C-alpha positions as a Markdown table, in Angstrom:
| # | Residue | x | y | z |
|---|---|---|---|---|
| 1 | Unk | -61.3 | 33.2 | 106.6 |
| 2 | Unk | -64.4 | 35.1 | 107.9 |
| 3 | Unk | -64.6 | 32.6 | 110.8 |
| 4 | Unk | -61.2 | 33.9 | 112.1 |
| 5 | Unk | -62.1 | 37.6 | 112.0 |
| 6 | Unk | -63.7 | 39.1 | 115.1 |
| 7 | Unk | -63.5 | 42.8 | 114.1 |
| 8 | Unk | -66.5 | 44.1 | 112.2 |
| 9 | Unk | -67.2 | 47.0 | 109.8 |
| 10 | Unk | -70.0 | 48.4 | 112.0 |
| 11 | Unk | -67.8 | 48.5 | 115.2 |
| 12 | Unk | -65.2 | 51.2 | 116.3 |
| 13 | Unk | -61.6 | 50.3 | 115.4 |
| 14 | Unk | -59.9 | 48.3 | 118.2 |
| 15 | Unk | -56.2 | 47.7 | 117.4 |
| 16 | Unk | -55.9 | 44.7 | 119.8 |
| 17 | Unk | -58.8 | 43.0 | 118.1 |
| 18 | Unk | -57.3 | 43.6 | 114.7 |
| 19 | Unk | -53.9 | 42.2 | 115.9 |
| 20 | Unk | -55.7 | 39.1 | 117.3 |
| 21 | Unk | -57.4 | 38.7 | 113.9 |
| 22 | Unk | -54.1 | 38.8 | 112.1 |
| 23 | Unk | -52.6 | 36.3 | 114.6 |
| 24 | Unk | -55.6 | 33.9 | 114.0 |
| 25 | Unk | -55.1 | 34.2 | 110.2 |
| 26 | Unk | -51.3 | 33.6 | 110.6 |
| 27 | Unk | -52.1 | 30.5 | 112.8 |
| 28 | Unk | -54.0 | 28.9 | 109.8 |
| 29 | Unk | -50.6 | 28.4 | 108.1 |
| 30 | Unk | -52.1 | 28.8 | 104.6 |
| 31 | Unk | -50.9 | 32.3 | 103.7 |
| 32 | Unk | -47.5 | 33.3 | 102.6 |
| 33 | Unk | -48.3 | 37.0 | 103.4 |
| 34 | Unk | -50.9 | 38.7 | 105.5 |
| 35 | Unk | -51.3 | 42.5 | 105.5 |
| 36 | Unk | -53.9 | 45.1 | 106.7 |
| 37 | Unk | -54.2 | 48.1 | 104.5 |
| 38 | Unk | -56.0 | 51.1 | 106.1 |
| 39 | Unk | -57.8 | 53.7 | 103.9 |
| 40 | Unk | -59.8 | 56.8 | 104.9 |
| 41 | Unk | -63.4 | 56.8 | 104.0 |
| 42 | Unk | -66.4 | 58.9 | 104.8 |
| 43 | Unk | -67.2 | 57.1 | 108.0 |
| 44 | Unk | -63.6 | 57.0 | 109.3 |
| 45 | Unk | -61.1 | 54.3 | 108.5 |
| 46 | Unk | -61.7 | 51.2 | 106.4 |
| 47 | Unk | -59.3 | 48.2 | 106.8 |
| 48 | Unk | -58.7 | 45.7 | 104.0 |
| 49 | Unk | -57.1 | 42.4 | 104.7 |
| 50 | Unk | -54.8 | 41.3 | 101.9 |
| 51 | Unk | -53.6 | 37.8 | 101.9 |
| 52 | Unk | -51.6 | 35.6 | 99.5 |
| 53 | Unk | -52.2 | 31.8 | 99.6 |
| 54 | Unk | -49.4 | 29.3 | 99.7 |
| 55 | Unk | -48.9 | 27.3 | 96.5 |
| 56 | Unk | -51.1 | 24.2 | 96.1 |
| 57 | Unk | -48.2 | 21.7 | 96.2 |
| 58 | Unk | -44.4 | 21.6 | 96.2 |
| 59 | Unk | -42.4 | 18.8 | 95.0 |
| 60 | Unk | -38.9 | 18.3 | 96.5 |
| 61 | Unk | -36.2 | 15.8 | 97.2 |
| 62 | Unk | -36.3 | 14.1 | 100.6 |
| 63 | Unk | -33.5 | 12.3 | 102.4 |
| 64 | Unk | -32.8 | 10.5 | 105.6 |
| 65 | Unk | -29.4 | 9.7 | 107.1 |
| 66 | Unk | -28.8 | 7.4 | 110.0 |
| 67 | Unk | -25.8 | 5.6 | 111.5 |
| 68 | Unk | -27.7 | 2.3 | 111.2 |
| 69 | Unk | -28.9 | 2.6 | 107.5 |
| 70 | Unk | -26.8 | 5.3 | 105.9 |
| 71 | Unk | -28.3 | 7.5 | 103.2 |
| 72 | Unk | -31.8 | 7.2 | 101.6 |
| 73 | Unk | -33.1 | 9.6 | 99.0 |
| 74 | Unk | -36.3 | 10.0 | 97.1 |
| 75 | Unk | -39.1 | 12.1 | 95.7 |
| 76 | Unk | -41.5 | 13.9 | 97.9 |
| 77 | Unk | -44.6 | 16.1 | 97.6 |
| 78 | Unk | -46.1 | 18.4 | 100.1 |
| 79 | Unk | -49.3 | 20.5 | 100.0 |
| 80 | Unk | -49.9 | 22.7 | 103.0 |
| 81 | Unk | -53.1 | 24.3 | 101.7 |
| 82 | Unk | -54.7 | 21.6 | 99.5 |
| 83 | Unk | -57.9 | 22.9 | 97.7 |
| 84 | Unk | -57.7 | 26.2 | 99.8 |
| 85 | Unk | -58.9 | 24.3 | 102.9 |
| 86 | Unk | -55.8 | 24.2 | 105.0 |
| 87 | Unk | -55.5 | 20.4 | 104.3 |
| 88 | Unk | -51.9 | 19.3 | 104.8 |
| 89 | Unk | -50.8 | 16.3 | 102.8 |
| 90 | Unk | -47.2 | 15.1 | 102.6 |
| 91 | Unk | -45.7 | 12.0 | 101.2 |
| 92 | Unk | -42.4 | 10.6 | 100.1 |
| 93 | Unk | -40.7 | 7.4 | 99.0 |
| 94 | Unk | -37.0 | 7.0 | 100.0 |
| 95 | Unk | -34.7 | 4.4 | 98.6 |
| 96 | Unk | -31.1 | 3.5 | 99.5 |
| 97 | Unk | -30.0 | 2.4 | 103.0 |
| 98 | Unk | -33.6 | 1.6 | 103.8 |
| 99 | Unk | -36.9 | 1.9 | 101.8 |
| 100 | Unk | -39.4 | 4.2 | 103.5 |
| 101 | Unk | -42.9 | 5.2 | 102.3 |
| 102 | Unk | -44.7 | 7.8 | 104.3 |
| 103 | Unk | -48.1 | 9.6 | 104.0 |
| 104 | Unk | -49.1 | 12.3 | 106.4 |
| 105 | Unk | -52.5 | 14.0 | 106.3 |
| 106 | Unk | -53.9 | 16.8 | 108.5 |
| 107 | Unk | -57.5 | 17.9 | 107.8 |
| 108 | Unk | -58.5 | 20.5 | 110.4 |
| 109 | Unk | -62.2 | 20.9 | 109.4 |
| 110 | Unk | -63.3 | 17.4 | 108.4 |
| 111 | Unk | -66.7 | 18.0 | 109.9 |
| 112 | Unk | -68.4 | 21.0 | 111.5 |
| 113 | Unk | -66.3 | 23.8 | 113.0 |
| 114 | Unk | -63.0 | 22.4 | 113.9 |
| 115 | Unk | -63.4 | 18.6 | 114.0 |
| 116 | Unk | -60.0 | 17.5 | 112.8 |
| 117 | Unk | -58.3 | 14.3 | 111.5 |
| 118 | Unk | -54.6 | 13.6 | 111.5 |
| 119 | Unk | -53.4 | 10.4 | 109.9 |
| 120 | Unk | -49.9 | 9.1 | 109.5 |
| 121 | Unk | -49.0 | 5.9 | 107.6 |
| 122 | Unk | -45.5 | 4.6 | 107.2 |
| 123 | Unk | -43.8 | 1.5 | 105.9 |
| 124 | Unk | -40.1 | 0.8 | 106.4 |
| 125 | Unk | -38.0 | -2.0 | 104.9 |
| 126 | Unk | -34.4 | -2.4 | 106.0 |
| 127 | Unk | -31.6 | -4.8 | 106.3 |
| 128 | Unk | -30.2 | -5.3 | 109.8 |
| 129 | Unk | -26.6 | -6.0 | 108.8 |
| 130 | Unk | -25.4 | -6.6 | 112.4 |
| 131 | Unk | -27.8 | -9.4 | 113.1 |
| 132 | Unk | -28.3 | -10.6 | 109.5 |
| 133 | Unk | -32.1 | -10.2 | 109.0 |
| 134 | Unk | -34.5 | -8.2 | 107.0 |
| 135 | Unk | -37.0 | -6.1 | 108.9 |
| 136 | Unk | -40.3 | -4.6 | 107.7 |
| 137 | Unk | -42.4 | -2.3 | 109.8 |
| 138 | Unk | -45.8 | -0.7 | 109.3 |
| 139 | Unk | -47.5 | 2.1 | 111.3 |
| 140 | Unk | -51.0 | 3.6 | 111.1 |
| 141 | Unk | -51.8 | 6.4 | 113.5 |
| 142 | Unk | -55.2 | 8.2 | 113.2 |
| 143 | Unk | -56.1 | 11.1 | 115.5 |
| 144 | Unk | -59.4 | 12.9 | 115.9 |
| 145 | Unk | -59.4 | 16.3 | 117.5 |
| 146 | Unk | -61.6 | 19.3 | 118.2 |
| 147 | Unk | -61.0 | 23.0 | 118.7 |
| 148 | Unk | -62.1 | 24.5 | 122.1 |
| 149 | Unk | -62.4 | 28.1 | 121.0 |
| 150 | Unk | -59.4 | 30.2 | 121.9 |
| 151 | Unk | -58.7 | 28.0 | 124.9 |
| 152 | Unk | -57.0 | 25.1 | 123.0 |
| 153 | Unk | -58.1 | 21.7 | 121.8 |
| 154 | Unk | -58.5 | 18.1 | 122.6 |
| 155 | Unk | -57.3 | 15.0 | 120.6 |
| 156 | Unk | -57.8 | 11.3 | 120.8 |
| 157 | Unk | -55.6 | 8.8 | 118.8 |
| 158 | Unk | -54.6 | 5.2 | 118.5 |
| 159 | Unk | -51.7 | 3.6 | 116.7 |
| 160 | Unk | -51.3 | 0.3 | 115.0 |
| 161 | Unk | -47.7 | -0.9 | 114.7 |
| 162 | Unk | -46.5 | -4.1 | 113.0 |
| 163 | Unk | -43.0 | -5.4 | 112.9 |
| 164 | Unk | -41.9 | -8.4 | 110.8 |
| 165 | Unk | -38.6 | -10.1 | 110.2 |
| 166 | Unk | -37.4 | -12.8 | 107.9 |
| 167 | Unk | -35.5 | -14.6 | 110.6 |
| 168 | Unk | -37.0 | -16.1 | 113.8 |
| 169 | Unk | -35.9 | -14.8 | 117.2 |
| 170 | Unk | -35.7 | -11.1 | 116.5 |
| 171 | Unk | -39.3 | -10.2 | 117.6 |
| 172 | Unk | -41.3 | -10.8 | 120.7 |
| 173 | Unk | -43.3 | -13.5 | 119.2 |
| 174 | Unk | -41.8 | -16.7 | 117.8 |
| 175 | Unk | -43.4 | -16.4 | 114.3 |
| 176 | Unk | -41.4 | -13.3 | 113.4 |
| 177 | Unk | -44.4 | -10.9 | 113.4 |
| 178 | Unk | -45.3 | -8.5 | 116.2 |
């Protein structure tokens, strides 16, 4: 949190600077509430930042509805502030019209000041009732990024995608695997 604060105790109060500090804290997305409490002291005004962290993890019921596959339901778990480090981890398993497993990870400070990693992994198994074949897909998409001060950021990513069917002629290659 101190990395996000530009206002200092030994400087005169600058309201725009305090407002920018609050915006940077809010942009972290790890607090359910953020407040600044002013109090008079012998040197003028002292500001205290009061924050409340989001819960470690939240279980919930996930679902997906499509015209193609119908309804799928299943357990899910999301942590938007894992270990107090703004690590976002979400995962779920859906069953029904299709079977879907997903893991999503965002780690904004994997190394140094703002070198980030985003990773998405997903596996889908579904029946194509129209063309009578079973399809299985897998996706892996890692992204590395960096923060460029208040000016933005830069990211680089690649994706691996694999599609497989149990019947020939439904993929680009003749072996049923793309």
